[in-house]
C-alpha positions as CSV (number, residue, x, y, z in Angstrom):
1,M,23.7,7.7,9.7
2,I,23.0,10.9,11.6
3,K,24.2,11.7,15.2
4,Y,21.9,14.0,17.1
5,I,23.5,15.8,20.1
6,Y,21.0,16.8,22.8
7,P,21.2,20.0,24.9
8,D,22.4,18.0,27.9
9,G,25.4,16.6,26.0
10,S,24.0,13.1,25.4
11,H,23.5,11.8,21.9
12,C,21.8,9.2,19.8
13,Y,22.2,7.8,16.3
14,R,19.5,7.4,13.7
15,A,19.3,6.2,10.2
16,L,19.4,9.1,7.7
17,H,16.2,8.0,6.0
18,S,14.2,8.5,9.3
19,T,15.3,12.2,9.4
20,H,12.7,14.6,8.0
21,A,14.1,18.1,8.9
22,V,16.4,20.1,11.1
23,F,15.2,23.6,11.7
24,R,15.0,26.5,14.2
25,N,11.6,26.9,15.9
26,D,10.0,30.3,16.7
27,D,12.0,30.5,19.9
28,G,15.3,30.0,18.0
29,K,15.9,26.5,19.4
30,L,17.5,24.0,17.0
31,M,15.0,21.2,16.4
32,A,14.9,17.9,14.6
33,R,11.9,16.1,13.1
34,A,12.2,12.4,12.7
35,A,9.9,9.4,11.8
36,K,8.9,6.8,14.3
37,A,8.7,3.2,13.3
38,S,4.9,3.8,12.8
39,G,5.6,6.5,10.3
40,E,4.4,9.3,12.5
41,Y,6.8,12.3,12.9
42,Y,7.9,13.8,16.2
43,E,10.0,16.8,17.0
44,F,12.7,17.2,19.6
45,E,15.3,19.8,20.6
46,I,19.0,19.2,19.7
47,K,22.2,21.2,20.3
48,A,23.9,20.0,17.1
49,F,24.0,17.2,14.6
50,E,26.6,15.3,12.6
51,I,26.2,13.3,9.4
52,L,28.4,10.2,9.7
53,Q,30.3,8.9,6.6
54,P,30.4,5.2,5.8
55,G,33.8,3.6,6.5
56,V,34.9,6.3,9.0
57,I,35.3,5.3,12.6
58,Y,34.1,7.9,15.1
59,D,35.0,7.7,18.7
């Protein structure tokens, strides 16, 4: 599981297999590319990300 932290401080969780890339765009912003249920990719800005380990409780 991966936790994306958005620039406004909110966050979301996604299955690791839906993540395609995390990169910096030409403006230097941290971006993520993920797959939609349809299989199409989309990109969105993030502030940070965290890869969550199985069996560890995050609060």
